Structures are given as structure tokens and as C-alpha cells.
C-alpha positions as CSV (number, residue, x, y, z in Angstrom):
1,X,25.8,-0.6,-96.0
2,X,25.5,2.1,-93.3
3,X,28.5,3.8,-91.8
4,X,28.4,5.6,-88.5
5,X,31.4,7.7,-87.2
6,X,31.8,9.9,-84.2
7,X,34.7,11.4,-82.5
8,X,35.2,12.7,-79.0
9,X,38.1,14.5,-77.2
10,X,39.5,12.9,-74.1
11,X,41.8,14.7,-71.7
12,X,44.3,11.9,-71.4
13,X,47.4,10.5,-73.1
14,X,46.6,8.6,-76.3
15,X,48.6,5.5,-75.2
16,X,46.7,5.4,-71.9
17,X,43.4,5.9,-73.6
18,X,44.2,3.1,-76.0
19,X,45.2,0.7,-73.2
20,X,42.2,1.6,-71.0
21,X,39.5,1.3,-73.7
22,X,40.9,-2.1,-74.9
23,X,40.8,-3.5,-71.5
24,X,37.7,-5.6,-72.2
25,X,36.7,-6.5,-68.6
26,X,36.5,-2.7,-68.1
27,X,33.7,-2.5,-70.7
28,X,31.0,-3.1,-68.0
29,X,32.1,0.3,-66.6
30,X,32.7,2.0,-69.9
31,X,29.5,0.9,-71.6
32,X,26.3,1.6,-69.7
33,X,24.4,-1.3,-71.4
34,X,27.0,-4.0,-70.7
35,X,26.6,-6.5,-67.8
36,X,29.5,-8.8,-68.5
37,X,32.7,-8.7,-70.6
38,X,35.4,-11.3,-70.6
39,X,38.5,-12.1,-72.6
40,X,38.4,-15.6,-74.3
41,X,41.9,-15.4,-75.7
42,X,44.7,-12.9,-76.1
43,X,47.8,-13.2,-78.4
44,X,50.3,-10.5,-78.8
45,X,53.2,-10.5,-81.3
46,X,55.1,-7.2,-80.9
47,X,53.1,-4.4,-82.4
48,X,49.9,-6.4,-82.9
49,X,47.6,-8.3,-80.7
50,X,44.4,-10.4,-81.3
51,X,41.7,-10.6,-78.6
52,X,38.6,-12.8,-78.7
53,X,36.1,-11.8,-76.2
54,X,32.5,-12.4,-75.1
55,X,30.1,-9.7,-74.2
56,X,26.6,-9.7,-72.5
57,X,24.4,-6.7,-72.6
58,X,21.8,-5.8,-69.9
59,X,19.0,-7.5,-71.7
60,X,21.0,-10.8,-71.4
61,X,22.1,-11.2,-75.0
62,X,25.6,-12.7,-75.3
63,X,27.9,-12.8,-78.4
64,X,31.6,-13.2,-79.1
65,X,33.7,-10.8,-81.1
66,X,37.4,-10.4,-82.1
67,X,39.6,-7.4,-82.0
68,X,43.0,-6.7,-83.6
69,X,45.1,-4.1,-81.8
70,X,47.9,-2.0,-83.4
71,X,49.9,-0.6,-80.5
72,X,52.1,1.5,-82.7
73,X,49.4,3.3,-84.6
74,X,46.8,3.0,-81.9
75,X,44.1,1.5,-84.0
76,X,41.6,-1.2,-82.9
77,X,39.7,-3.1,-85.4
78,X,36.9,-5.6,-84.4
79,X,34.1,-7.6,-85.7
80,X,31.1,-9.0,-84.1
81,X,31.2,-12.8,-84.3
82,X,28.5,-15.2,-83.2
83,X,25.7,-14.7,-82.9
84,X,25.8,-11.8,-85.3
85,X,22.1,-11.0,-85.0
86,X,20.8,-8.3,-85.3
87,X,23.5,-7.7,-87.8
88,X,24.6,-9.6,-90.9
89,X,27.9,-7.7,-90.6
90,X,29.4,-5.3,-88.0
91,X,32.9,-4.1,-88.4
92,X,34.3,-1.4,-86.0
93,X,37.4,0.7,-86.2
94,X,38.6,2.9,-83.3
95,X,41.5,5.4,-83.8
96,X,43.3,7.4,-81.1
97,X,45.0,10.5,-82.3
98,X,47.1,12.8,-80.2
99,X,45.5,16.2,-79.8
100,X,46.6,19.2,-77.8
101,X,45.9,18.2,-74.2
102,X,44.7,14.8,-74.9
103,X,43.3,12.3,-77.5
104,X,40.8,12.4,-80.3
105,X,39.1,9.1,-80.2
106,X,37.1,8.2,-83.3
107,X,34.9,5.3,-83.8
108,X,33.7,4.1,-87.2
109,X,31.1,1.3,-87.5
110,X,30.3,-0.3,-90.9
111,X,27.3,-2.6,-90.6
112,X,24.4,-4.2,-92.2
113,X,21.2,-5.1,-90.4
114,X,19.8,-8.6,-90.6
115,X,16.6,-8.8,-92.7
116,X,14.9,-10.2,-89.6
117,X,15.9,-7.4,-87.4
118,X,13.2,-5.0,-86.4
119,X,15.6,-2.2,-87.3
120,X,16.2,-1.9,-91.0
121,X,19.3,-0.5,-92.9
122,X,17.2,2.5,-94.0
123,X,16.7,3.7,-90.4
124,X,19.6,2.1,-88.6
125,X,22.1,4.9,-88.8
126,X,20.4,7.5,-86.5
127,X,20.0,5.0,-83.5
128,X,23.6,3.8,-84.1
129,X,25.0,7.4,-84.0
130,X,22.9,8.2,-80.9
131,X,24.2,4.9,-79.2
132,X,27.7,5.9,-80.1
133,X,27.3,9.4,-78.8
134,X,26.0,8.2,-75.4
135,X,28.7,5.5,-75.2
136,X,31.5,7.9,-76.0
137,X,30.3,10.4,-73.5
138,X,30.4,7.8,-70.8
139,X,33.8,6.5,-71.9
140,X,35.1,10.2,-71.7
141,X,33.6,10.6,-68.2
142,X,35.1,7.3,-66.9
143,X,38.5,7.6,-68.6
144,X,39.0,11.2,-67.5
145,X,38.2,10.4,-64.0
146,X,41.0,7.7,-64.0
147,X,43.4,9.2,-66.5
148,X,42.9,13.0,-66.8
149,X,46.0,14.8,-67.8
150,X,47.3,17.0,-64.9
151,X,46.2,20.6,-65.2
152,X,48.8,23.0,-66.6
């Protein structure tokens, strides 16, 4: 099973970055390839919350996913639901670590491509890493324009 992981430094407070990036309706602004993003359900019990949401990309493909948020440790774990294609399995973990002057945001994706997908496991890692890098760069740009830490 391929694993893709990338980190990016964001000049903003970790709690604010966590809140901002887990505001699902904002994903149309954060992801350049997303045309719609809506929360289907949200349940919070103290430290943890569960989100079920629906995403539509610019090509018109729509799917549901769920996300577990840990507000104490600033970890978001999610999994693509239905339809899962082009994946058999796609699990994502995002972490937000305090770093001098901001946040180190790390995304780790564990996934397996569907045998019917035109992209096979053997060649899937590089496109995933490229997409993650492009997405994180846009996240950084958008987040810092809203939440940038004041200059010292």
C-alpha cells in the first residue's frame, strides 16, 4: 500500500490552523480542484468530533468522507467513503505541530488504487505527492492571508 507524506510550515497559530483547515465549506477555497464542500453531519463530544462531509471536484465527481478531529492533540483522521473509486482505500492523517513562529502541518495518506483505476499502485505515489505539494502550498497561501502571525 502506498504512503505519501508531506509537511509545510504555516506562519499561524496551530489551533487556528487546525480550526481553519477543518472548516469543510472552506475547502473550495483551500483546494484549487474542489467546486463544492458541505458538512452532512457534525458531532462533538469534548475533545473529539466526527464530521461526515461531501465533496465535489471540478470534474463533477462527488463522494462522501468522514473525519475524526482530536482538538487536544490537533490531529485529523479521515477516510474516503462512497464512492471510493479510484481508490480501494484512502486514509488520511493530518497533524499540526507548534513550531517557532507557526505550525508544521503534516499530511500522511495511506491508500490503495482500485484495480480498475487508470493509475496503478506502482505509479500512484508521485502524482499523490505532487498533488499534496500543490494543495499544501495553496493552503499555506490562503491560511497565511487570513491568520498570519503578527510580525515581531
